[in-house]
N, C-alpha and C positions, 0 to 999 in steps of 0.2 A: 714424342707425345702424339697421341691420337688427335684427330680433328675435333672430336667431341670434347675432349679435355681442353683443347685450345679455345673452344667457344666458351666453355664454363669459366676458364681463367680470364677470358676477355670480359665477360659479364661482371665478374668479381672486381676486376681492375676499375671498370667504369663506375660500379656502384660505390667503390671506395672514394672516388673523386667527386661524385655529385649524387644528388637525389636519384634513386633508381627509377622513380617515376618519370624522370626526364630522359632516361636512356631508351633509345629505340632499338628495334631489331636490326635496323640498318647500321646503327652505331656499333652494335655488337659484332656484326658481320665484318665491318671495316676494321675493328680492333683485332679480330681474329684472322684477318687477311684472307677471307673467303667471300664468295658471292652470296647475295641474299638468297638466291635459288638453292645453293648448297646448304645454307643455314636452315632453310625450310625442310630439306630432306632429313636434317638431324633433329631439329626441335620445332614444334609448332608454335611455341610462345615463350615469353620470358619466364613464366612460371614453370614450364617444362625444363628450362635450363637450370633453374634452381632445384627442381626435383632431381635432375641428374647430378648436381653437386651434392645433394643430400645423400644420394645412394653411394657416391664416391666416398663420402665421409664414413658411411656405414661400413663399407669394405675396409677402409683404413683402420677403423676401430676394431672390427672383428678380427682382422689379421694380427693386430697388436696384442690382443688379449686372449688369443687362442690357447695359450699355455697357462691360463690362470688357475690357481689352486682352488678347486671346488670344495675343499674342506673348511674354508672360511665361512663365517656366518653370512646369511643371505644379504643383510644390509651392507656388509663390508664388500661383498662381491659386486653388488650393484653400484656402490659408491666408486669403486675402482674403475668400473666400466664407463661410468658417466664422467668421472674425472679425466679419463683418457680421451673421451669425446671432446671435452672442453679444451684439452691440450691440442688436439688436432685442429679444432676450430680457431684457436687463438690468433693465428696469423691473419685471419679473415674477419676479425671483429668489426672493423669500420665498415667493410662492405656489407656484412650481414646486418648491422644496425640500420644501414640505409635500405636494405631489402625488406626488413621487417617493418619499417615505417611505411614503405610503399604498400606492403601487403595489407596493412590495417585499413587502408583507404579503399580497398577493393574487396568486397565480401566474397566474390567468387574465387579470387586468388587466395584469400585468407582460408577459405574452406579447403581448397586444393592443397595448400601447404600444411594444413592441419592433418589431412589424410597422410601426407608424407611423414609427418611427425609421428603419427600413430604407428605406421609401418616401421619406422626407425626404432621406436621404443619397444616394439614387439621383439625385434632382434637384439636390442640391448638387454631385455629381460632374459631372452634365451641365452645370451652370452654369459649372463650372471647365474645361469642354471636355476631360474625362477619360473615356475609354471605360469603360463598366461592363457591357458585354454579354459573353456567353460565360462559360466556366468561370473564366477569370482575372478577368473583370469581377465575377463573383459573389463571388470571394474578396476583391477590393478593397472591395466593398460591405459584406460582413460585417465585414472588418477595420476599416473606417471607422466603422461603427456602434458597435463595441466601443471604439474610440479616443474617439469622441464621448462615450460614457458616462463615460470617465475624465476628459475635459475638464469635463463637467458636475459631477462629484464635486469637482474642484478649484475650480470656480466656486462651488459651494455652501459649501465649507469656507473658502476664502481669498479669494474675490472675483475681479474681472474681470482684473486684471493677472496674477495667478498662473494663471488659466485660460488666458490667451494664451501664457504660457510653456509650460504643459502642452501646448497645441495645437501649438506649434512642435516640441516634442520628439516628440509622437505622429506628426506628419506626416513628420518625418525618419525615425522608426522604420518607419513604413508604407512609405515610399519604398524603403528597403533591402529590406524584405520582398517588395514587389511586384517589384523587380528580380530577386530570386532565383526567384520564381514564374514570371516571364516567361522567364528563362533556362531553367528546367526545362521549360516548355511548348515552347520552341523546340527543345530537345534531343529531347524525346519525341514531337514532332509527326510525324516520318517513321515512327516505329513505330506510332503511332495510325493513320496513313493506311494503312500496310501491313495492320494488323489489320482495318481496314474493308474493304479490297479483298479480303482472304482470306475475310471473312465474306460479302461479296457473291458471291464466286466459289463458295463452298460452297453458298449458297442457290440459285444458278443450276444447279449440278450436281444438287442434290436435286430441283429442279423438272424437270430433263431426265430423270432416272431415273424419276421418277414418271410423266412423260409416256410413256416407253417401256413401262412396265409396263401402262399402259392400252391401248397398241397391241397388246401380246402377248395380253392377256386382255380382248377387247372384250365389251361387254355385249350379249347377244342378247335381242331381244324375244320374248315367248312366242308 
């Protein structure tokens, strides 16, 4: 096992035993059997350690679902990807509950972990072969990150089975929302294209007038 993974596992073990807010970097270094100086070289903060754990989970999920059948409906593909993510997270439920309680008390940490969640959900959508580029894709990504937070809340409170029920409902809700957004995008796209053409035409006219003004009042050298 790499030293990085040893540190991540040490942080999770400590979080499962007590409030993660009471766990210091020195505690984590001691649990991982490394010096505080070596820990500093690997991770600058507890949040960074959790970010490392999140990326490790991403990799485990992506490797597990690499052979997924892309002919299934999009909602089924996404459900299977996120179900696998919950399966991989299941052994760490107590630790993650402690970590999430800690993060809600620190706005900066909460914002950093939200960015990690967005990055993870981007790869989960890609793994489900669902487009997440452009304005509509950004809305899908943000919506999925919020839905995943509700799934985790259900998981922390009532366990794996209830989390899966919540996941199914959230995906169904998100599917309806995305349909409305995509319909709106299709309806408004011609107007957006027209606005872009008018903007480009206006810019060309301004450049042309500016060029004519320079012709009428040439600069003379002394």
